[in-house]
N, C-alpha and C positions, 0 to 999 in steps of 0.2 A: 492482652496488655500491649500498649505501644512502647516501644523500645528506641533509644537514642544512642547513636555512636558520631565518632567525629573523623573528619578529614583534614588531610595538611597536603594536598596534591598540589600544596602549591606548584620478397618480400612482398610482395604484395600480390595476393591472389585475389581475383575478383571472381566471385561465384554468384550466380544468380540463384537465389533460393527457389525461384519459380520455373527454372529453367526446363522441368519437366512437364509444365502444364502451360497451355496456352494463356495469354492475357484473359484476363475476366472481366467483362463489361458489367459492371453494377448498374442495374435497370435504374430508370428513372424514377423516383419515387411518385406515388401518388399525391394529389394536391393536399398539401396540409390542411388542417382543420384547427390547428392550434398554433399559432406562431409560424414565424418564417421558415421554409425548409431550403435545402440547396441540392441541386441535382449532383449525384455521383457519378454520374455517366462519365465514360472515358476510361482508359488504360490506366491500371494500378500496376506499378512494378515494386517489387520487395526483393530485398537482396541482403543475405546473411553477411555482415562485413565484418564478422568478428576476428578473422584472421589477417586481414589488412589493417584493421583499426588495433591489434593487439588486445583484444578482449576476450580471446578463446580462453584464456587462462591456462597456458602450458608452462607456467612459470613453475620453477623449482624441478622441472623434467617430467612431470606428470598433469594429468587434469586432476580435478578435486570431485569431492562429493558436496556439491553445491547445495547451500540453504538459504542463506540471507543475501538479499542485495538492498544494499543502504545506500542511497544517493543525496550527497550536498557537494558543497564546496568546502573543502576541508583546509585549504591552504592559503584562502582569501584571494585567489588570482581572478575570480568571477565566473569559474567554468566548474560546472558540476562533476565531481568527482564520485568514486564507488568503491563502498566496503563489502567486499566478499566474504561471507562467512561460510564455513567449511568445517563440518564435523570430522576430527580425525586429521586433518588436511591443515595447510597453513591458510589462515585466515588474515586477509591482508588488503592493503589499499590499491586501487588502481587510479592514479593520476590523470584527469584529462588534460592532455597536451594540445588540443585543436587549437588553443589560442596561439601557440607557439608553431605549429607545423602548417595551420591552413587547411588541414583535412582533419577529418573525424579520426583522433588516434588516442591513444592511452600508453603510460608507462607504469612500471613497476614503483609502488611507493613501499611505506613501511609494513612490515609483517607484526600483526598485534599478537598473535600466537601461532607456535608450530603445529600443535597437535590437540589443541582443546576440542571438545565437542560441543561447538558452537551451532545452536539451531536458528536463531532469530536475533533480532537486536533492535535498535533504534538509534536515532542522533539528534542532537541538538546541543545548544550552547548550555550545559548545566550550571557553569560557575560565572554566567554573563561576562567572561571577559573577552569576547570578540571573536572566538573560534569554536568550532563545532567540535563536541565531543561525542565518544561513542559507547553505547552499551551493548554488550553481547550477552543474550540468554543462553545459558547453557543445558544441554541434554535432552530437550524435546521429549519425543516418546521413547528415545533410545536407551538412554542411561541418566544416573543423576551426576549432575556437573553444575559446578558454581556458576552464577552469574558474573560479569566482569564489566567494570568501568574503566575507560580508557579516556584519561584526560589528554586534551590536544595541548601542546605546550608552543605553539607557532608564534601565537602573538608574543609570549614572553622571550622566545629565542629566535625567531625569524626563520626556523627550519621546522619543516612538519615531523613531528616526535610525539610519543604516546606516553604517558605513565600510566601503569596500572592504578587504579585509585579505589577500587571496591571495597578493599578492606578497611582502608582508612574512612570512607564513607559509611561504613556499616552495612554497606549492601552485599549480602552474600547471597547463598542458594536459598531457594523459596522456604525451605524448611529443611530440619536435620532427618536423616532417615531414621525411621521407627522399626518396630517388630513387624509391622504390617504394611507401611506403607512409606516410598520414598517419594520426595516432592522434586520435581525440575520443573523448568519452564520453557515453553515453547517459543515466546516471542515478547515483545514489550513495547510501551509506547512511551512517549513523553510529551508533556502538555501541563498546562498551569491551570491544576484543578481549583485552587483556592484564590485564583486572581491576584496574586501577591507580587507578580513581576518575576517570579522564579518557577523554574520548569520542575515539576515533579514526576515520578516515575511508576508506571502501572506494569505489572508482570503477570503474564497470562501463566498460571501454574499447570503443571501437567502432574497427575498422581500416578505412579507407576505401581501396580499391586504386586505384594510380596506373597499374598495369601489367597486360595480361591474363595468365590463367592463373598467377596469384601464388600462393603458400600464404599464406593471411591469417592467419600465427601472430603473437601479440602477448601483452603481460601486462596483466591487471588491476593494479591499484594498491591499496596500503594506506599511507595515510599515518598513522603512529603519532604521537600526541601527547605530546610531551615534557613538556609541563606550565609552558614557560617562555614560551608562545606561539608556539613553534616547532615543527614537524612534520617527520618523517624518513619517506621512502619506503621500505619495507619488503616490498613485496609478493614481488620477485623472492627475497630471502634466506629469506622465509616459505614458499616452495616454490610460488607462484602462477606458474609459468613455462610452462604449456601453455596459456595462454586463447587463445581466438578471438575474433570479434566478438561481443562480451557486451552483452545490452540491460538486462535488470532481474531482476538475480539476487535472490535471498533468502537470509537469514540465519536458521537453524533451528536449536535445541539438540536433535539427533536422539535424543541418549542421556540427557538430562536431568542432564548431569553438571555444568551450571552455566557452560559456555562455548559459543559460538556457530559452530556448523558453516556451511558455504557451500555453497548450491546455486546452480551457475553456470549461468545461462540463457543459451546461445547462439544466435545467429541463423545458421542455415544449418550448424551443428557440432554435433556430440555435446553433449548438456548433462553435466555432471560434478558430481559431489558430494564434496565436501572435507571432512574431520574436521580440526577446530581442535583441536590436541594440546596446548595450554596446560595443562589439568588433567592431563595424565598425565606432561607433560615440564618444566613451568615455564617453558617459552619459546614464541613466537609461530611455530607452525610449523603448515601445512595437509598433510594426507597425502590423496592422491587415493583414495577408497575405493569409487569406481564398481564395479568388478568386484565388490566384497565384497558388495555391497548389492544386487547382481543375485539375482532369485529365479527360482522355477520351474525350475532346474536350470542355472542361469547364462544363460537365454536373455533374461531380462527386464532391460533396463537402463533408460535415461531417454530422452525425446525428444531430436530431433536440431534442430527448428526451433521456437524459442519467442521470443515477443517480451517475455514477462513470466512471471514466476512469483509466488506468494504462499503464507504460511503461516498455519496456524490450527487449533485442535483442533476437528477436524470431528463426532468421535463421543464427546467427554466421558470420555475414558479418561487425561486428563493428560500426553499427549504431543502435541506439535505435528506435524499432518498437512501434506502439499505439494500444492498446486494449481499445475498448469503450463499456461498458455495458450498453444495451438498456434497459428503463424502462420508461413510457409503450411502447406499440408498435408504431412505426412511423407511421405518417400519410400517406395516400393513395398515395401521390405524391413522398414519399420518397424512394430512392432505397435501403435504408436499413431495409425493414420490414422483412427480413426473419433471422433474429437473431441478436446476438451479432456481434461486427465488427473489424476485425484485418486488420488494415493497416499496411503494410509493407513499411518501409523506402526506397526511391530509393536513396541512398546515399547522402541525402539532397537536391535532386531534386524534392521531392515532394512524394506523397504515393500511393500505389495500394491497393485495398481493396480485400483480398484473403480468407474470411472466407469460402465461398462456397467449397474451394478446401482443407479444412483442417481437415473435420470431426467434428467440432465444430458444434452446435447448432442441435446435433442429441440426444435429441430434443431440441427445442427453447420452454421453457415454460414461456411464458408472454402474458397474454390475459386479457381482460374485462370479469368480471364476476359479477351478480348482480350490475352493475354499479358501481363497484370499480375497482380497478387497482391491478392486480397481478403482479408478476415479480421479477427482481433481484434488490436486495437492496446491499447485503455484497459481491461485487465483488472483487477478489485478484489474483494475479499472484506469482508463487515462483516454485522452481524445487523441487517438492515432491519427484519423481523417481530417481533425481541426475543423469540425462542424459546430463544435459547441455543447455536444452531448458525448458523454463518456462511452467509449466502447469497451467489450470486456474481452480479457484474455483469459482462457483457461487451461492452466497447465496441469497435465495429468501424470499419472503412472502409480506404480506400487512399489514395495521394497523389492520383489524379485525382479520385476522386467518394467519396461517404459511403456507408454500408450500416447498415441498422437495427440498433440494439443490442438487447441480450436481457438478460433479468433471471430468475434462477432463485431461487425462494423455496423455502426448507426447509418441509417439512410438519411439523417436530418429530419426525419418527418415525426410531427407529434399528433396521433390519432386520438380524437376524443372517444372515449370508450364509457361506457355504463357499468358499473361493476358493484354487485351488491348496494345498490341505490346511490353509489357514488360516482359523480361525473368527473373522470380524470384524463389529462392529456398523456398517452402512452407512448413512448418512445418505441420506433420500429428499426430491427436489426436484420442485417443478411449476414449469412457465413460465408467468411471469407478464408477459410481454413487452408484453402488448397495452397495458397500463399506462403504458408509457413511449414506446411507438412513434407518437409525434406530433409535428409541428412546434412548435418553439418559438413563444410567445406574441409578437406583435409591438405594441409600444405604438402607440397610436393617432396620436401626435403624433410618431413616429420619423422621423427623415430618413436613418436609415442603412439600406443596402440590405441586405437578408437573403439569404443565400445558400440555395440550393435544399436542401430536406429529402430524405434524412436526410443528417446531418453526417458529419465526422471525429473520432471520439472518442478522446481520449488520458487524460491524468490523470484520477482520480477518486477523491474523498474520501467516505467514508460516515461521518459524523459526526452526532450530535445537538447541532447548533448552537444551538438555543432551548431544549434542556434539558427538552424535554416528554415524553422517556422514548421516542421513537421517533426514530432517525436518519435525517437528510437525505441524499440521495445529490447531491454537488455534481460536475458534470461539466465538463471543460474540451475545447473542440472547436476544429477548425482545420485546415487543410493546411500544407504546406512552405511554408519562408520565401521560396524563390524561384520560386514560382507567383505568379499574378496575385491581387489582391485579393479576388477571388470565394472564396478559400479562407478569408477571416476568416468565423468563424461564431460564432454565438451561444452562450453557455455556458449550463448547463441547472442549476436547482437543485429537486429533485424532493422534495416532502413527502407522507408518506404518514400515512393515518389508518386505525386498525383498529378496528372497532366492539367488539371484544371486548378488556377490560383485560388487561392483562399486566405484569408486576412487572420492574424493572430497579434496576442500582446504576451510578454513575459514579465511578471511583476515580482521583484525581489525587495522582501520587506526587512526592515531593521528596526528592533526594539531598542530603548534606551537602557534597559538593564535595571531598572526601578520600578516604573510603572509597569512596563512591557517587558517581558523577557526578551534578551537580545535576538533571539532567533525568530521572534515575532508568531510564535506557533498557537494557535487560536485565533488569529485575525481573519476575519470576513472582508472579501474584496468583492464589489458590486460593480459591473460596466454595463453603462447604457449605450447601446450601438446603434447605428442606423445605415441603412441601405439607400443609395441615392436614386435608384431607378424609380422605386415605388413610394419613396419615403417611409418604409415599414422600420419600426423601432421596436426592440425587444432588449431583455437584460440577461446577463450572465454573470452567476453568483458562485464563488468558490471560497472554501476554508482552507486555512494552512494547517496540515495536520503532521503529527510526528509518528505516523506509521498508517500503511494501508496494504490491506489484502494479506498474503502469505508472507511473514518474515521480510517486509520489504518497506522503505520509506521512497515513495515517487519524486523526492528531490523537496527542497526547502524553498524553492521559488513556485510561483502559481504560473502554470500554462495554460493561456485562453485560446482555443479555438474559437475563431469568431465568423467561420462559414463565409458568405458572401457580404457581409457588414463592409461598408466602406469608410466607416469613422466610427471614433468612440467619441460620443458627446459629453460622458460624465464619468468620473472613476471615484468611486467611492471607498474608504479604507475604514471598516468598523474594529479599531483596536480593542485588544480583550479588555482594557479598562473601562470600555463604554465610550471613548471618546471616538467621533466618526470626523474624517478629513474629507472633503469633497473638492474636487478640481475639475475644470471645463474640459475642452477638447483635448485630448491625448493623441498625437499620430499613432497610426499602427504598424504592425511589423517591427517592433522593436522589444528591447529588452529595458525596463525601466526598473529604477531605485528609488523606494519611497521609506523614509525614516520616520520615527516617531520621536517629537522633540517636546520637553516639557514647555508648557506656556506659562 
């Protein structure tokens, strides 16, 4: 039964991360068979600049047990800040000071909580007042812990400060602890599910068993924003009644109809695809369409074991695709035992799994050792090499020790492949992990003990923090809260330099708070670009999401890598209310701000 509650919340050591490796020449890709490609030949330099940028997170005299990485401009200065969620340690804000200092840098911001077991979270302007609020999800697979809402008071007070507002909003832990099960939450998303101009909240519920041989059934939660500062839990009435232990799900508009469907990423149980029926029926209801989306004669469904998933348009066809990070290895009868899974969207008619044709999973590091589970934890997508195709970050580890992370960079090539009778353009990747597979730099004057390398990677944000046209990779590391201090590990901030120039555009979106939520989450932006040399023209499409990958938000601005395009001939903004704003040529290599205004 739906419930309602009310809210009244009115120094600088430069360490080359690849110092022990010779520069790697990424080979020239083969001629593209589908759309323009670009050469990635030329040296790539990668440095961990976390120490000099004050991102390594040694505040309060120790490293942390890192989990969440949430990126957005919290103090309205135009620069992307970061919320770091740490179970059992201080969860706090790192403010981006690059605009003041002229170099990539951060400083300590407000502490959200000193010792709460925060495992994930999300952020967005929940109250439509013009500043970004923060939601932290508690407990994960470690313990039962309450979710928390932190209401940003910057607009009201001119100073970045947060009020705890979960209790007033009625947003508490996923469920009370019972005789058999205790529910916690691994992560959350904000999005406007019912397209009423207000951000709703989806919580991934994790079920902690309290008895052996128990069916771990439960429900994920949807907190519908009623606009009065109060929220109503409607997950059950909306049809989400068959969830299992869910880790980091993804919202994806599989059919481009304007409402967001749900890919439920379950740990140790079948993953499920839910279609949002809002556009069809005018009410919030989710329909399980997993069998309908099965391909190849009904034999292909979705993986059973995943910690995280993420979405992006991998082949520039204007439809969001789905990447599923597998942990642990799939069961013997699963068709997904060979690695992480890339589902390409067949223009809303289903998905085809293409990972074997991409160069991903070379290698696939995910195995059982000493009866414990290794493999991916902190998965993320982002365009590190600015070619318009998302790259794949695979952050790894297990509770007892770490595992080296992997980075797969797109070559810029889309190769046409026939799979199960479907002709699809498949992105190609190369393993660039040697650039990031090095220990964190240690300041000469540090008194903090460094955990042994490799670390346990969790929330990862891929964001162009310094606006140089190449995103950085911000990584949180650390082990479980109930383990000893050795699981406190240094965070990383990888800076990438490519010798060959490439073009880009960053788009900051602002809703009006009435027809479109102030954070503009759910907006789709389509760029049409052109290359002068041969006149080639193509498109880049992105959606603004309130969550991506493992316990992370990749910024509330959209970064477009444009490869070797010379100009943007059209910028089209598809707002969540259905309005489309189109403008002509826009100069490249800049940040632009576009707002929704009622006509």
